[in-house]
C-alpha positions as CSV (number, residue, x, y, z in Angstrom):
1,M,0.0,0.0,0.0
2,F,1.6,3.2,-1.2
3,S,0.3,6.7,-0.3
4,G,3.5,8.4,-1.3
5,G,3.9,9.8,2.1
6,L,7.0,9.6,4.2
7,D,6.4,6.1,5.7
8,S,5.4,4.3,2.5
9,S,8.1,6.1,0.4
10,L,10.8,5.2,2.9
11,I,9.7,1.5,3.0
12,A,9.7,1.4,-0.8
13,A,13.1,3.0,-0.9
14,V,14.5,0.5,1.6
15,A,12.9,-2.4,-0.4
16,C,14.6,-1.1,-3.5
17,Q,18.0,-1.2,-1.7
18,V,17.6,-4.6,0.0
19,L,15.8,-6.7,-2.6
20,P,17.6,-8.1,-5.6
21,P,17.2,-5.9,-8.7
22,E,15.4,-8.6,-10.7
23,I,12.5,-8.5,-8.2
24,D,9.7,-6.2,-9.3
25,I,8.1,-3.9,-6.8
26,D,4.4,-3.0,-7.1
27,L,3.2,0.1,-5.2
28,V,-0.6,0.1,-4.8
29,N,-2.3,3.4,-4.3
30,V,-6.0,3.2,-3.2
31,S,-8.2,6.2,-3.8
32,F,-11.9,6.9,-3.3
33,A,-11.6,10.3,-5.1
34,P,-8.8,9.9,-7.6
35,D,-9.2,13.3,-9.3
36,S,-8.8,15.2,-6.0
37,S,-6.9,12.9,-3.7
38,A,-3.9,14.4,-2.1
39,D,-2.5,10.8,-1.6
40,R,-2.8,10.1,-5.3
41,F,-0.8,13.2,-6.3
42,T,1.7,12.5,-3.5
43,A,2.0,8.9,-4.7
44,I,2.7,10.0,-8.3
45,F,5.4,12.5,-7.3
46,S,7.1,10.0,-4.9
47,Y,6.9,7.3,-7.5
48,H,8.7,9.5,-10.0
49,D,11.4,10.2,-7.4
50,L,11.8,6.4,-6.6
51,K,12.0,5.6,-10.3
52,K,14.8,8.2,-10.8
53,L,16.7,6.9,-7.8
54,N,16.3,3.2,-8.9
55,P,16.5,3.2,-12.7
56,E,17.4,-0.5,-12.8
57,R,14.4,-1.5,-10.7
58,N,11.0,-2.4,-12.3
59,L,8.8,-0.3,-10.1
60,R,5.1,-0.1,-10.9
61,L,2.4,2.1,-9.5
62,L,-0.9,0.4,-9.4
63,C,-3.8,2.9,-9.1
64,A,-6.8,1.3,-7.4
65,D,-9.8,3.6,-7.8
66,Y,-13.1,2.9,-5.9
67,S,-16.2,5.0,-5.5
68,M,-17.4,6.3,-2.2
69,D,-20.6,4.2,-2.9
70,T,-18.4,1.1,-3.1
71,L,-16.8,2.0,0.2
72,F,-20.1,2.7,2.0
73,A,-21.5,-0.6,0.7
74,A,-18.6,-2.5,2.3
75,E,-18.5,-0.4,5.5
76,A,-20.0,-3.0,7.8
77,F,-17.8,-5.7,6.4
78,I,-14.6,-3.6,6.8
79,L,-15.6,-2.5,10.3
80,D,-16.1,-6.1,11.2
81,L,-12.5,-6.9,10.2
82,C,-11.0,-3.7,11.7
83,K,-9.2,-3.6,15.0
84,P,-8.9,-1.7,17.3
85,K,-11.8,0.2,15.7
86,Q,-11.3,3.3,17.9
87,T,-10.9,6.1,15.4
88,L,-11.8,7.1,11.9
89,M,-8.2,6.5,10.9
90,D,-8.5,2.9,12.0
91,F,-11.3,2.5,9.5
92,N,-9.5,4.5,6.7
93,I,-6.4,2.3,7.0
94,A,-8.5,-0.9,7.1
95,A,-10.5,0.2,4.0
96,S,-7.3,1.0,2.1
97,L,-5.7,-2.3,3.1
98,H,-8.9,-4.2,2.1
99,Y,-9.0,-2.7,-1.3
100,A,-5.2,-2.7,-1.9
101,S,-5.2,-6.5,-1.1
102,K,-7.4,-7.1,-4.1
103,G,-4.6,-6.0,-6.5
104,E,-7.1,-4.4,-8.8
105,G,-6.6,-1.2,-10.8
106,Y,-4.5,0.1,-13.6
107,L,-0.8,0.7,-14.0
108,F,0.2,4.4,-14.0
109,D,1.5,5.4,-17.4
110,T,5.0,6.7,-16.8
111,S,5.0,8.6,-20.1
112,F,3.1,11.2,-18.1
113,F,6.4,12.2,-16.6
114,D,7.6,13.4,-20.1
115,T,4.6,15.7,-20.6
116,E,4.3,19.5,-20.3
117,E,1.5,19.0,-17.8
118,Y,3.9,17.2,-15.4
119,S,6.6,19.8,-15.9
120,A,4.1,22.5,-15.1
121,L,3.1,20.7,-11.9
122,L,6.7,20.5,-10.9
123,D,7.2,24.2,-11.6
124,K,4.2,25.1,-9.4
125,L,5.6,23.0,-6.5
126,E,9.0,24.5,-6.8
127,N,7.7,28.1,-6.8
């Protein structure tokens, strides 16, 4: 499960260093609002950095998009599996793990990194 945040990026970077280079690494990013998800954008930028740092490694970003309706329909099931079930974050993590474990989604197209749109996003972040 890969949000692109500090924890998941560090774990991915360590995995790149300790696993043999012939082992592929799949990073699964789950989103319930892919067009506006901060985690999706963070995952894309972190994925780009990991690919630059590990050009010999076959890293793939799997984008797993689900609707809020799908999430709400599975809420009781996920809550039943969730422990300790004390905070909303417990549910959020359990839901993301549940959907990431399915391995469904689409592979992020790395050709996006060569577009003017991506360059413009990077410029905005740097300024």
